[in-house]
C-alpha positions in Angstrom: 5.5 45.8 2.6 2.7 43.4 3.2 -0.5 44.6 4.7 -4.1 43.4 5.1 -6.1 45.8 3.0 -9.9 46.4 3.6 -11.3 47.0 0.1 -15.0 46.7 0.8 -16.9 46.6 4.1 -18.4 43.3 5.1 -17.3 40.0 6.7 -14.1 38.6 7.8 -13.2 37.6 4.1 -13.3 41.3 3.2 -9.3 41.6 3.9 -7.0 41.2 1.2 -3.1 40.5 2.0 -1.4 42.9 -0.4 1.9 44.5 -1.3 1.7 48.3 -0.5 4.3 51.1 -0.3 6.4 51.2 2.8 5.6 54.4 4.7 8.3 57.1 5.3 8.5 59.0 8.5 7.9 62.8 8.4 8.8 65.4 10.9 7.9 64.3 14.4 7.1 60.7 13.4 8.7 57.4 13.9 8.7 54.5 11.5 8.0 51.1 13.4 8.5 47.5 12.1 5.4 46.0 13.5 6.1 42.7 15.4 2.6 42.2 16.6 -0.8 43.6 16.6 -4.1 42.4 18.0 -8.0 42.2 17.5 -10.5 44.4 19.2 -14.4 44.7 18.7 -13.5 48.2 17.3 -11.8 46.3 14.5 -14.6 44.2 13.3 -17.0 47.2 13.8 -14.8 49.1 11.4 -14.5 46.2 9.0 -18.4 45.5 8.8 -19.0 49.3 8.1 -20.3 50.6 11.5 -17.9 53.8 10.9 -18.2 54.0 7.2 -18.1 57.8 7.2 -14.8 57.8 9.1 -12.8 55.1 7.1 -12.3 55.8 3.4 -11.5 52.7 1.4 -9.3 51.0 0.5 -8.0 51.0 4.1 -5.5 49.4 6.4 -7.1 49.0 9.7 -6.0 47.8 13.3 -5.5 49.6 16.4 -2.4 48.1 18.3 1.2 48.1 17.6 4.2 46.5 19.4 7.5 46.7 17.5 10.9 48.2 17.0 11.7 51.7 15.7 13.3 51.4 12.2 13.7 55.1 11.4 12.8 58.5 12.8 11.8 61.7 11.2 13.3 65.2 11.6 12.8 66.7 15.2 12.2 63.2 17.0 14.2 63.2 20.2 12.5 60.4 22.4 13.4 57.4 20.2 16.1 56.1 18.2 16.3 53.1 15.8 16.3 49.8 17.7 14.0 51.0 20.5 11.1 48.6 21.3 7.9 50.5 21.4 4.2 50.1 21.8 1.1 52.3 21.1 -2.3 52.7 19.7 -2.5 54.3 16.2 -4.6 57.4 16.0 -8.2 56.1 15.5 -10.0 57.1 12.3 -6.8 59.0 11.3 -4.6 57.4 8.8 -3.5 53.6 8.2 -3.7 51.2 11.0 -1.6 48.3 12.4 -2.5 45.3 10.1 0.8 45.8 8.2 4.6 45.1 8.4 5.4 48.7 9.0 3.6 51.8 10.6 4.3 55.4 11.0 3.1 57.2 14.1 3.5 60.6 15.8 6.2 60.5 18.3 3.7 61.8 21.0 1.6 58.8 21.1 4.4 56.3 21.2 5.7 54.6 24.4 8.7 52.4 25.4 7.5 48.8 25.6 7.7 47.2 28.9 10.7 45.0 28.9 9.0 42.2 30.7 6.2 41.8 28.0 6.7 40.0 24.7 5.6 41.8 21.6 2.6 39.5 21.4 1.5 40.4 25.0 2.4 44.2 24.5 0.1 44.4 21.5 -2.8 43.1 23.3 -2.6 45.8 25.9 -2.3 49.2 24.2 -5.9 49.8 23.2 -7.7 48.1 25.9 -5.2 49.3 28.6 -5.6 52.9 27.5 -9.3 52.5 27.4 -9.4 50.9 31.0 -7.1 53.8 32.2 -9.1 56.4 30.7 -12.4 54.9 32.2 -11.3 54.1 35.7 -8.6 56.7 36.4 -9.6 59.7 34.3 -13.4 59.4 34.1 -14.6 57.4 37.2 -11.8 58.8 39.5 -11.8 55.5 41.2 -10.4 55.7 44.7 -8.9 53.5 47.4 -11.5 51.6 49.3 -14.3 52.2 46.9 -16.1 49.3 45.0 -16.5 48.5 41.4 -18.5 46.3 39.2 -16.7 45.2 36.0 -19.0 43.7 33.5 -17.4 41.1 31.3 -14.4 40.5 33.4 -12.9 37.8 31.2 -13.0 39.8 28.1 -10.2 42.2 26.6 -10.9 45.2 28.5 -12.6 43.6 31.5 -9.6 41.5 32.4 -7.3 44.6 32.4 -9.9 46.6 34.3 -10.1 44.1 37.2 -6.2 44.3 37.5 -6.2 48.1 37.3 -9.0 48.5 39.8 -7.2 46.2 42.3 -3.9 48.2 41.8 -6.0 51.3 42.6 -7.2 49.7 45.8 -10.7 49.1 45.0 -13.0 46.1 45.8 -13.9 44.4 42.6 -17.0 42.7 41.6 -17.3 41.2 38.2 -19.7 39.2 35.9 -18.4 36.2 34.0 -19.5 32.8 33.1 -18.8 29.9 35.5 -15.9 28.6 33.7 -14.1 31.8 34.0 -14.5 32.1 37.8 -10.9 31.0 38.6 -9.6 33.1 35.8 -11.3 36.2 37.2 -10.2 35.4 40.7 -6.6 35.1 39.5 -6.8 38.7 38.1 -7.8 39.8 41.5 -11.6 39.9 41.6 -13.1 39.7 45.1 -16.6 38.7 44.2 -17.4 36.7 41.0 -20.9 36.5 39.7 -22.2 34.0 37.1 -24.5 36.3 35.2 -26.2 33.2 33.3 -27.2 31.6 36.8 -27.9 34.6 39.0 -29.3 38.2 38.7 -26.3 40.3 39.2 -28.2 43.1 40.6 -29.5 41.0 43.4 -26.0 39.5 44.0 -24.4 43.0 44.2 -27.1 44.3 46.7 -26.8 41.3 48.8 -23.0 41.4 48.9 -23.1 45.1 49.6 -25.8 45.1 52.2 -28.1 47.0 49.9 -25.6 49.9 49.4 -24.4 49.1 45.8 -21.1 49.7 44.2 -19.5 53.1 43.7 -18.6 52.5 40.1 -19.9 50.4 37.2 -17.7 49.6 34.3 -19.9 48.6 31.4 -18.1 46.8 28.5 -21.4 45.2 27.1 -24.3 47.8 26.7 -27.9 47.3 26.1 -29.7 46.0 29.2 -26.5 45.9 31.1 -26.3 49.8 30.7 -29.9 50.2 31.4 -29.7 48.4 34.7 -26.5 50.0 35.9 -28.3 52.4 38.3 -29.8 49.5 40.0 -26.5 48.5 41.6 -25.1 52.0 42.2 -24.5 53.6 45.5 -25.4 57.1 46.1 -23.1 59.5 44.0 -22.1 56.5 42.0 -20.5 56.6 38.5 -21.2 54.7 35.4 -18.4 54.5 32.7 -19.4 52.8 29.4 -17.3 52.0 26.3 -20.3 50.8 24.2 -22.3 52.8 21.7 -25.8 53.5 23.0 -27.9 51.4 20.7 -31.4 52.4 22.2 -32.6 55.2 24.3 -31.8 54.8 28.0 -34.4 55.5 30.8 -32.1 57.1 33.5 -34.6 58.0 36.1 -33.0 55.6 38.6 -29.7 57.2 38.0 -31.2 60.6 38.8 -32.4 59.3 42.1 -28.8 58.2 43.0 -27.3 61.5 42.0 -25.2 59.4 39.5 -22.9 60.6 36.9 -22.3 58.9 33.5 -19.2 58.9 31.3 -18.9 57.5 27.8 -15.3 56.7 26.7 -13.8 56.7 23.3 -10.2 56.5 24.3 -7.7 59.0 23.3 -4.1 58.3 22.4 -1.1 59.7 24.3 2.1 58.4 25.7 1.2 59.2 29.4 -1.3 56.5 29.7 1.2 54.0 28.1 3.8 55.1 30.7 1.4 54.6 33.6 0.4 51.1 32.3 4.1 50.2 31.8 4.8 51.2 35.4 2.0 48.7 36.6 3.3 46.0 34.4 6.9 46.3 35.6 5.6 46.2 39.3 3.7 42.9 38.6 0.4 44.5 38.9 -0.8 44.3 35.4 -0.4 41.5 32.7 -2.3 40.9 29.7 -3.8 37.5 28.8 -3.4 36.2 25.3 -6.2 33.9 24.5 -5.2 33.0 20.9 -2.5 33.9 18.3 -2.8 34.1 14.7 -0.6 35.3 11.7 -1.1 38.4 9.8 -2.2 36.2 6.8 -5.1 34.9 9.0 -6.5 38.2 10.2 -9.9 36.9 8.7 -10.0 33.9 10.9 -9.1 36.0 14.0 -12.0 38.4 13.3 -14.4 35.4 12.9 -13.3 33.9 16.2 -13.9 37.2 18.1 -17.3 37.8 16.4 -18.5 34.3 17.4 -20.9 34.5 20.3 -19.8 32.6 23.5 -16.4 31.8 21.9 -14.9 31.0 25.2 -11.9 33.4 24.7 -10.2 35.0 27.7 -8.3 38.2 27.2 -7.2 39.1 23.7 -6.4 37.7 20.3 -2.8 38.6 19.3 -1.5 38.7 15.7 2.0 37.9 15.1 3.2 40.0 12.2 6.8 38.8 12.6 7.1 35.1 13.7 8.1 34.9 17.1 8.3 32.7 20.3 4.8 31.4 21.3 3.0 32.5 24.4 0.7 30.6 26.4 -2.8 31.0 24.9 -6.2 29.3 25.3 -6.7 28.5 21.7 
């Protein structure tokens, strides 16, 4: 089978399209013909060597799969050949999804929502699972509460807005001005141009000085540092970004705030919950660009480019398929 193999850590050119052995499913595993995968910030962080101790080279990376079951190993009861499935491969535990075939444990694989194409489904598994873990499991967001989603036009952010609305929350989000209508179309109630306005002042103005119940941080750095400034009493901050520098949390202490840092865990339960939202029309991933498996390096370069104008996710068509509406 063909796969993009990472032989050295470095830039987008570090991948090499190679012929590698096709995996064989063992007990409790399914073999999936990968129809589509996608690109996440985690992918380029792995590629450039941020997690060198966890990724032995050469490596097949990638963290999203949408495809069709080709074979099952002994003991598998949930799937049969021909089933359309989606999942996130176990992170830092074996080959990833930049390949024509992938083997996964039955327990982390879900049935793909019928209403999504493979390209759409592949852009939702990791970011959808991350948003679910952050808002449902960690933040315990409740009906009638308010949430600030930083980076609402991005891969995780655009899913988080939709999930928060489905949970009955009032959603504030920060985006650039040309993404205002996009954010509103996802369900955002209050959209803030972070380049033109101090979002802390905007949140306090819009909430009458109370602040929001939850902050979902997809950016880190100063954004994480200032999160307590927009929190209501007993507020919660959930971040999916590594802490690059020490944080002064004295303001959070004064708010009786709680902090959660999420590195998403793989399981079928989250996928089934996301699938239910998709089928009810409450969640739809946005594909901002589509590349082929051969052009993984170009896709990485685009995602790493500052202010690239992307909305949603970059999809990778491993099997040629009907196009979807994309921004680039």
